[in-house]
N, C-alpha and C positions, 0 to 999 in steps of 0.2 A: 607501035606495032607489037602485037602480042606474041609471046613465045610459041614455037611450033609444037612443043611437047605439051602434055597434059599436066594439070595440077597434081593428079595422083602420081604420075611418073616422076615428077620433080620432087615431091615429098618423099617418096620411097628412095630415090637416089640420094637425097640429102641424108636420110637416116642410115643408108648403107655406108656412106662415107664415114660417119661417126662410128658405126659398128665395126668398121675395119680397123679402127684405132683402139677400141675398148669394147669387150663383149658386153652387150646390154643385158640387163636382168631378164630372166624368163618369166612366163606368166604364172602367177600364183592362183588366181581365181577370177571368175566373172560374177559380179553381184548385180542381180536384177531387182527392179522395184517390185513391191508386193502387188499382186493382181487386183486387189480391191482399191488400189490407188491409181489405177491406170487412167482414169478419167479426170485426174487432177494433175497439177504441176508437180506433185510428189512422185508421180509415176511415169515421167517422160524419159528418164535417162537411166542407163545402166552404167556401171563402173567396172573397168577392167583393172585388176590389181596385179602389179609386177612383184617379183620376189623382194625387191628393196622397199616395198610399200608405196611406190609411185602409182597414181591412179590416172586412168584416161576415161573420160566420159563420152558417151555416144547416145544419141536420140534413138529410142526403140519403137516409136509409134508410126513409122512409115509402113503403110500397107499391113501385111500380116507378120511383121518381124517379131513383135513381142510374143504372139501366140506360138510361133515356131521356136523361139528361144526357150520359152517356158516348157515346151514339149521336149526340150533337150536337143533339138536339131542344131547341128553345127557346134555343139558344146563338148562332144566327146573328145577326150585327150587334151583339153585346154590347159589343165593343171600341169605345169612343167613344160609347156610348149614354148618353142622359140618365138619370141615376140615379134621379131622382124619378119619371119615367115608369115605370121598372122597378119602383120601390117600389109604385106604384099597383096592380100586378098581384097584390099580396098580398091584396087584397080580393076576388079572383076565386075560382072553384071549382076550377080546374085545378091539379093537384099541382105541375107544373113552374112555373107562374106564381107560385103561393104560395111555393114554395121560393126562387126567384130574387127575388121581392118581399121575402121576409123577410130575405134576405141584404142586399138594398139598404137596407131599413129599418134594419137593425142598423149598416150602414156609415155611413149618413147620420146616425143617432143619435149615433154616436161623433164624427162631424164637428161636429155641434151642440155636444156636450159640450166638445170641444176649443175651439170658438169662444167659448163663454161661460166657459171656464176651470174647468169642473167636472171633478173627478177623483174617481172612485168610491172609497169607503173599503174597506179590506181586510175579507175575511170572517174571522170568528173561529172558526167551526166548519163542519162539513159537513152539518149538519141544519137549517140555516136559523135557528139560534138559538132553536129552539122550546122548549128546556129541558124535555123531557117528564118527567112525574112521575106517581106513583100518583094515580088519580082523573081523569087526563086521558083524554079520548076523542080520539085523533089520527086524522085522515083523511090518507090517503096516495094521491095521484093518480099512479098508476104504481108498480110494485113496486120500491122502492129496497131491495134485499135487504141491502146492507151497513149501511144506516141503520135497518132494521126492528128488528134486535137491540138497538140502543141504546134504542129506544122501549119494547120489551117488557121489557127488563132493568130499566128505571126503574119498571116497574109500570103503564105506560100501556096502555090497550086501543087496538088499532089497527084501523081499517077501511080496507082497500085497495080503491081503485076501479081496475078493470082493463078492458081491451078483449078480453082472451083468455078465452073461456068455460072452457077447460080448467083454468084456475087457480082457478076459483070454489070456495069451500068454507070450512069452519071449521078453524082451525089453533090451535096452542098460543099463545095470547096475541093472536091477530089473525084477522080474517076477510077474505076476498076476495070482492068482489061486482061485478057489472056495473051496479049501480043507483046512479048518481051522486047522486040525492037523499039517500042515506044520509049524505052530507057535512053535511047540515043538523043532525045530532046531534053533530057534532065541534066541540070548542072550540079545537082547534089543527089546522091543515092544512098539509101539505107537498105541493107540486104541482110536477110536472115542467114545464119550460118548453116541452116538446114540444106542449102544448095550444095554444100560440100558432101552431103550424104546422099542426096537424091540424084546425083549425077549431072546436075544442070549448071554447076559453077562455071565451067569453062565457057559455056554458051552465054550465060547471063552476063558475066564480066566482059565478054566480047562486045556486048551492046552498050557498054557504059563509057565509051571513048570521049564523050562530051563532058563527063563529070569531072569537076575540079576537086570535089570531095566525095569519097566513096567509102562508107563505113560498113563493115560486115560484123555483126554482133550476134551473140547467143551463147548459152552454156556449152554448146558443142564446138565453140571456136577455141580449140585447144592445140591446134597443129602449129608447126613452124610456119610463120607468115611469109617467108621469103617468096614462094611462088605467087602468092596473092598480091604482094606489093609490086611484083614485076608485071602484074596485070592491071594495075591502076588503083588497087585498094589503098586508101590512105590511113585507115584506122581499123584495127582488128581487135574486137572487144569480147572477152569471154570471162570465165571464172577460174581463178587461181586457187587450187585447193591448199588450205593451210593446215587442215586436220583430216588426213586420209581416214583414220580410224573413225572419226566422227561422221564422215560421209557414209562409210559402210554401215555403221550402226543405224544411221537415219534411214537408209534404204531398207534395212532389215525390219525396222520398226514401223515403216510406212510414214515417216515424218519428213519434213523439209530438211534438206541438207545445206541450204544456203548459208546458214550460220557458220558452216565449216569451210567456207570459201569466200574469197573477196572478188569483187568485180574489177577487172583490169582493162586497160586500153593501150595496146601497143601501136604507137604512131610511127608511120613510115619515116618521117623526118628525124626521129630520135633513135630508131632501132639500129643497133650496130651491124646487123646482118650476119649470116652464117655462110658467106661465100666459100666455095671449096678451097680457095687459096689461103684462107685464113683459119680453117678449122684445125690444122695441125698445131698452129701457134697457140690457139686459144683452148685446145682440148687435149693437152698432153696427157696420155694415159699413164 
């Protein structure tokens, strides 16, 4: 049974509990990718920097978000702003607010992890450790073309959930549909972390009750995973920044920042959790 509150509400509530014990750093700056890189992987994410150097990444290519941010919309007063106030905007409907809110949530999540001494373990593969095999019905939220072949080559049948109607159809070894409830037939699901930003995460995860393995992956997967694990996610895989300055310089130079972060996989069965009853013991200010 899924929680009655939303993922956004639970993430904000968790961060508020930590902020009540120790004041989080404020916002230092927002770093955007260079406009000429926007059609490449180097131009997909922005980085919100906190005063202590912590970074939070967020995807900027949903609808007209990047154009609005580069025009300065929503950016006034960011320097010195309260990061938790900014994080609360993630629960709103406006694309700019959700993007900046997601970046703030990811930055504050890393701040929390650092305070409690949690370091995310490394990822062992690029397909969320689903280990597809013949007989599996794999759901894929978002068309991961490089990973699709691994699933079909293993003999698994794949159902891809997409937002683009022009991709709908039956293909060799997989089908593409706009119908998210089809995930209910899948025993393994690979989900893009973009659902956290486009407002569909609660709905998508609600259709995955049959899945025994549910991996959510992507560079934007930087929030506290507790609300996701409560909704059936078994692996949460993102990028753990190891050189914040390197990421910022790479964004400024229009270069890849992947060398300044490592891929991680937080597994539900290994994750210690940040339950409210335990936060005071593990996060003494």
